[in-house]
N, C-alpha and C positions, 0 to 999 in steps of 0.2 A: 503495499500498500504506500509505505513512505516513499520507496523508490522510483514507484511509478510517478509520485507524485513530483519529485526531483526532477527526473529524466522530463515529465510533460511541461513542468516549469524551464526547463534549461531550452529545451525544445522550442517553447514559446518565445523567451527569450532571443535564443539566435535568429530566429526564423523575424524578430520584430529588427531585428539590428541587420538583416540581409535587408528586408523592403524599406530600412531607411536609409541605407547604402543606394540603392538604387534609385531610390527617389530623388537623394542629392546629388547623384551623378548626372539623370536627366535633367534633373534643374539649373544645375552648371551649365551645360549644353544649349539650354534654352536662352540662356541669358544671352544680350548681343555684345558683341566683340570676339577679337580673335585672339589666344594666349602668345602665338606669335607673334603680332603685332607690339600686343604688350609688352614685349621682353623687349623685339628688336627696335621699336618706336614707328612713328609713322614716316619717318624718312627713309625706309630701309627699301635695299632694289629686290623685287618680283624674286629674284634667285635666291638672296637670302630668305624671304619669307617661305618658299618653296621647299630649302634644305633645311630651315630649322623644323618647320611643318611636319616633313619627311621622319629629323632627327626623334621628334616629341611622338609621333604613330598618330598625330592628328589627321592625316590623312584617310586611316584606316575608318570601318564602320565602327557605330556605335557599341556594336554587341561584342568585338573583339577590343574595343579599348575597354569597357568594362572588364571582358574575363583576362584580359591583362594586366590591370590595374587588383581586381580581387583574385589573382591567383598571387599575385606578386604579396598582396596582405596577408596571404595564410600563409606562406613559405618564406617571410622573413624579410623577403627582397621588396621595400620600399621605397627603394629609387632614389633619385638625389634631388637635391632642394636646387631650385633655380635662380634663388635669390644669392644663399650664401656658399652655395658648388659643396656642402655638405651633404653626407648621407646622412639622409632624413634620420633613421632609427636612430644615428647618433644625436640629432637631437631632440628627439623625443626622449632621449636615456638622460639625455642632462636635465628635461625640462621638468623628468618626471622623477628622478632624486631630489632635485631641489624643491618639487611640491610635499613628499613624500615627508622631507624632513621639514617643511613649514607647517605641516600637518598634523607631523609628532609635537612640535611644540604646541600647537593649538590645543591638542588633547591634555598633552600633561598641562597646560594651564586650565583649562577650560573646564577639564570635568571634575576636580577637589573645590575650584570656584560655585561652580551650580552647585553640588551636595553643601558646601557651607552654607551658602547664599538662601538656597532654597529649603535647608531646614530651621534656619535660623527666620526665615520668612513663614514657614509653615507653623513653627513654637511661635509665632505671634501674629498671627490671623486675625486679621483684623484693626490692628492696634496700627499706630502713626509709622512704622519704622515698616510693617508690612504694604503699607499703603504706598510710601515713600517708593520700595524697591521695587512694584506692582506697577508704579507710575513709568519708572526709569527703564525695567524692561518691555513695557511697551512701546516706550521713546526708540528703544533702538530694536525693536522689531520691526518698525514702521518704517523706520531708516535707509535707505539703500546702501548696501553694502560699499559702493563708490563714495558715498555722501559721506557716509565715516571715517572712510581714506582722507576724504580731502580735508576732513574736520580734524583729523590726527595728526595730519604736516601741519596743518593751522596752528596747531599748539603745540606741538613737539617739537615740530622742524623748522619753521619761521619766524613769527611772529615777537608770539608770548614764550616759547621756551626752546631755545633753539640747542636742544640738547641732541639731536637725531640727525643723520643725511637726508634730507629733502628730498632725493635722490640718487640714486645706489644702483650699480651693474654687478652682478656676481662676477667674478673673474673665472672662466670657464676653466681654465687649465690647472686651477686648485680647487679642493676639498670643501665643499660649502658648510664643514666643520670648523675651518680656520676661518670662515667669515662671517661667523655665528651672527656680531654685532649688525652685521646688514639686511640681517630677518628680523630684528627686534620691531620694526615699523610696523612691516607686514602681518607680524604674529600678532600686533596689538588690534591691528585691523581688525583681521581674520575673528579673535576671540571675541570683540565686542560687538562683532555680527554673530555668531555663533551661539552666543552663550543664553540669550534670551529661550532658546527653546530647549535645552536643557534645564535648565533652572525654573522652568515653568512645570514641568514635567516633574522635576523632584520636589516643586513644592506641594502640585496636587498630589503625587503618591501621599507625601508625609502626612497631609490634611486627611486623607481617608483610612492612613493606618490610626494616625490618632484619636479620629472618629468612628473606630473600628468597636467592637463589643468587646474583647480580652481586655484592651485598653480603658475604657469604661467600667470594667468590672473590678480592672485592680485599682483606679481610682478608689472607687467605691469601699475598698479593702484597704484602704491607708495610704496606697502610692503619691507621695507629694507630687503637685502638678505645678510643670514651673512657669513661674512670674516674671 
């Protein structure tokens, strides 16, 4: 039963990803313009356009282009970037490592903060502290992440407290662990953008537990209630 359900979910997910890839591929080819013209510019000669079009495989049929792309994707041959002339797999690997480290930092900060603040808010349910935390949480969840990033830059990197660089670029030749200071600003931004959701979940779960029957029975038996 469980195995069939897992296989069904995995199959549905793979089918969904395949349909999305087909839709994106078709949508890109329906857009006006030519990739060869965009790369070479409008001053290029017809011979140059024809040569680049052949090199990119744009002179082939759409089914062949899609099959060539999807087969390369599955086999790990993702091609070369036309912008940086680097392998796409290398670019993805570098950015994936940076994203994984940023996610790790965010989880290490968000999880304990959400548990502590959510528990405190639940214990003081209906009081001034809980009301203030609820308003702040709702405000953070309503603000777009890019706006939070701009606000953090304004507060910590420009006018008020210039303690962090407003803009920084990681050195791809060095490990991200040796450049951890450059991740402080994006980590703060992601933490502020994501913490309202686990915080509200912890608060709701704690309130549900505090109002459960066995907690009420424990209080009736003399368990002191926190003030």
